[in-house]
N, C-alpha and C positions, 0 to 999 in steps of 0.2 A: 214682518215678517210674521202669519197669522198661523193663533193656537188653532188646530183641529183640535176632532175629540181624543183624550185621553194624552191629552197636556202632548199631542206630536205635533210639530211643527207642519203648516200646509203649505202649499202653495201659496204664492198672494195671488191675489186678485189681479183684471186684466188693467192696467194704470194708460190711458190714454194718452198721445204727444200733442206737442203742440200745433202740428199739423191736423189733427184728428184724424190721425190713423192712432189703429188699437197695438197697444205694444204684446212682446210676446207674449204667452200664459206662463214664464217661466217665471217672468217678474222680475227677467231684468229692465233695467229704463234705460235707451238707448241715448247715448250721448247727442251732445246738440251738433246737428253736421252730419251724422251717420245717416245713413240713404238705409229706409225698411219701405218697403212694400207692404202696402192692405193684405191681411189673409197671411202674412210673410212674421214667422218670428225672428227674432233678434241676432238669431244665425244664420235667416236665409232662411230656414225650411219650412216645410208645410207645420201646421197647429196638428200635431199628432196625442196630445194629454188633453183629458177631460179637466174641464174647469171644475177651479174647489167647490166642495160643496156647499152650503153653509150652515154655522156653528148652530147646533140644537142647547136647548138650557139642558142642563142635568137632569136625566128622568128619574122618576121616583121610585123604578123600578128599583135600579139595584141599590137605594137604601134598604130598602125589604124587602132582599136577595142576604143583604152582609149580614143584617138584625135577626134574621132566620139561622145564617148558619154560625153565627151569635149563642144562638139559643139551641143549635144540635151539638154543637163543641162543649156548650155549658152541661147539656144532658149526658152527654160522655161520659165529660169529669166525674160529674155525681153517680154515678152506675158505676165509672169502675172505682170509684170512693168509698161506697157499696160491699161491693163484692170484697174490697180489700182485708183480711183479717183485722177483728176489733178485740187490743192490745190495752186489758183495764192497766191504768197507771194506779197502785196502790201507794200511798203514803204511809212509808214507815214508821211504826209507832213504837219508840223507844219505853220503854220503863224500867223503872228501877229494879235491882238483880233482888230484890225480899221480893218479886213480884214473882218472879217465874222459879224458885228454887226454896227451898224450906230445911229444915231440920228435921228429921225421921229417923225414929229407935224402930228398930226390927229384932225381934228375936228369933234366932236363927240358931238351929241344933241345943236351944237353954238356956245360951250365951245374947244377952241385950245388944246392941249393936247399933252406937251413935251415929250417923253419917249426912252429909249433907248432900242432899241433892236433888237433881233438877226435876220437876214436877212430871213431865215426860218420861221419867228413866221406869223403864222397866224393871219389875223383882228379876229376870235373869239377869240382866247388866249389872247392875246392882250389887247382885251375889259376884260378877264373873270380875267388871273391872274397879269396883269401890270397896269390895267384903277380900279379894281373894280366894273367893272356894270357885274354883274353877272346876271341881268335879260333874258339877250341871252343864253340860254341854248346849252350844247353840248351833241348829243344826237349820229349820230353813226360816226362821224368828218369823211362822205366820200361825205357830197355831197345829200344823199340819204331819209333822213326824213324831213328835213327843220324845227326840231327846233332852228336852230341859223341864222335865216331869217333874216335880219337886213336891211333897206333901204338906198341907197348910188346915192344920187344926185334923190332921189322919186323913185330909179326903184331895186325893191328886191333881194335880193344877197342870195347865202348860204355863210356867212362869212368862215365858214368854207374851202373852196377852195378860198378867198384868200387872197394873203399874204398883211401884212402890210403896208410892205415898197412902196404897189399898191395900196394902199387906200388914200396916201397924196393926196393935192390938190384936194376933192372931199366931198361932207357933209357928213356923217353921220346921220343915225337916228336910235335909238335901241327903244327899250318900254320902255326906261326911258323917254325919251325924247318923247315920245308920249303922249298926253293928258294933257300935261304939260303949262295949258295957265292959264287965271288969274281963280284964288280961284281953281287953279286942278282940274279944270272940265274935266270930261273922255270925249274922244273920241267918237264921234257916233259906232266906233267900239265896240269899249270896253264896250259903254252904250247896245248895243244890246245883245253884247256876255253875259254878267250879266243875260237882259234879258230874256235871251231862252234858259241860262244854256247851254251857249255852251262847260266847260268844266267838265272834274271830276277830276285827278288829277293834272291837271293843267300845265307838263312839258312843253307842245309842244304848251300851251295856250300866249305866248310870241312871235313865229314863229307867227302861226295862225294867230294872230291880225293885225302884219306887213306885210304878206302874204294879207291879206283881204283887205288893205289900199290901195296895189298896183294895185289889183284886182279892185278896184272902179277907179281908174285914171286911168290904163290902158280902161276898158270899155268906160268911158269918152271921151278918148284921140280918140275915135273910132277902135282902138285894135283886130283884131279878133283872134279867137283859131282855136283849129281844128272844133269841133261843129258850131263855127260860116258858118249861108247858104252862099252860094256864092253870090247869088245877094245881099243880104246882107254886104257881106267884100267887095264886087266892092263900095261903095254907101258910099259918106265921114259922116263924122256925129257919135256920140254916140250909143254903142251898146246895147240895153237892156238886160241888163241880166236874166235869168229864172236858175232855177236851175240845167239843161244840163251844160249851161256854168258856174256856180259858181263852178262845178263838176270837170268841164276838166279845170278849171284856177286854183281850188285850191289841184288838183292833188297831186302838188311837197310837200303837208304839209301831215303829214301823223298822225296819232291819234290811239295811239294804245289801248285807252280806247275804241274807237270806238265811238264819238261822233257826229260822222257827222250826224247824224239826226238832229241834232239842231246847228252845227255851218252852214249849209246852208241856214238855214234859218234867224239867223242872219245875213248872208252877204246877204241877200237881203233885209232886213231890212233895213239894213246899207245903200245899193242902194237908196233904197223909202225916207228915211229920208233926206239923203244929194238931193236928186233930186226936192222933196220939198220945198226946203229952196231960 
């Protein structure tokens, strides 16, 4: 048998017989004594199949096609890899415990507190989770609702935005430290909140009271707001509060129950009561 193109066996070439007659194109060599007529195959029929084509050497074009296909597949694989999202491989770094925590001393409501805190701990979490002062509420934890308002050196801050390690060497006042005078008398702001029923669920009330106390101190110190008249802001002295001033200055404290109609009068009553003393 002769191998044709692509490894497919092809027909055998014609083999001459002893007497000079051509054998069949099927490649069957007749046995001795078998009568064979010229022009007929071994089966006695006419030759109907074409003779086998001569073998050709492997063409160079086939190798080029394969090379082109390999390049095309390689480009497709690279394109797929480039379109895949990249995931950064970060090797975790293990640090000793003293690198992420430290001893913090906080002065809260006039009393010092020593506590071991992670450097990322907010003042709000330090008050609630580590010191048990749960009067300060966690609302949004993004500094947008004012429920976590406390006083640091008399100024109101959102405790969820202050790191506990940054609150050292400051006097922190929470709702637990307000109105803790002789006989546990209420602060005037607390009393007027009760008189005006300036709360409903009470969740935002600690932050509202701390913020209202700071508002009274700011107005007494002559701090202008966005709604203060320009001629009044340019002069020194206390600023008289009105409903517009109170709404502007208390805008950072949200009440989801909608008790603003009673909160504003309560702050105004507290301002008038403190001014009459």
